[in-house]
N, C-alpha and C positions, 0 to 999 in steps of 0.2 A: 428838227431841222426842216425848213420848208423846201419844197421841190426846186425852187429857183436857186437856193444856196447849194444844194446838192449838185444840180446841173452845172453851176459855175465851177465847182471843185472838179467835177468830171471833165469839163472842157479843158481846164488847166492841166490836168494829168494827161489827157489826150494830146495836148499841144506839145508835150515833151516826148511823145512817141509811145506812150503806154496805152494800150486799148483798155477801155472801161465798159461796163455794162450795168444798168440799173435794173433792179427788180422792183416792179411797181404794182400796187393794187389800185391805183388811181390813174388809168391810162390817159383820161382826158387832161388831167393836170400835166402829165408827163409830155404830152404832145404840145401843150401851150408853152411849156418851159423849154421845149426843143432840146431834149436830151440827145446826145450823140447816138446812143443805141440803148434799147431797153427790152426787157421781157416782162410779160404779164401772166402770172399763174392764175388762170381764171378760177381755179378751185380754192384760192386763198382769199381771206378778207382783210379789211383794214385791221391792223394790229397783229396780224399773223402773215407777213409777206412771204416768209419762207416755210410756213406750215405751223402746225399746232406744237406747243411745248411738249417735249418728250418724244416726238415722232422722228427719231433720228434717221430711220430709213427713208422716210418721205422727204426729209430736209436734204439728205445726201442726194437723192435722185434729182430734186429740184436744182441743187447747186451744180451737179454734173451736167444737166441739161443747159443750165445757164452758161457755164464755162464753155461747153461745146458750141454754144451760139457765137462765141468769139472767133471760133475757127471756121464756122459755117457762116460767112459774112451776112450781116443784117445791113440793109441799106441805111446809111446815116439818116437819123431822124425817125426811123420806123420802130415799131414795137412788135415783137414776136409774141404771139399768145401761146401759152401752154395750156392744154385741156387735161 
């Protein structure tokens, strides 16, 4: 699914009052698509946005940090980087 399609879905969900957040490994495309909010795990690559297969502990940490970003507001249209 392309970035623009994902962002359209994200905006529709946001429009009914449910906050969303995108995990991206291509922040340039995410900025161009104008996602409502996103995080960029700088340590992950294309094909592994939430981490390597089988790394349950690392994936859990990333998801916990991502969900926490929903409660620690990200300015609309910005991308928070995780190192």
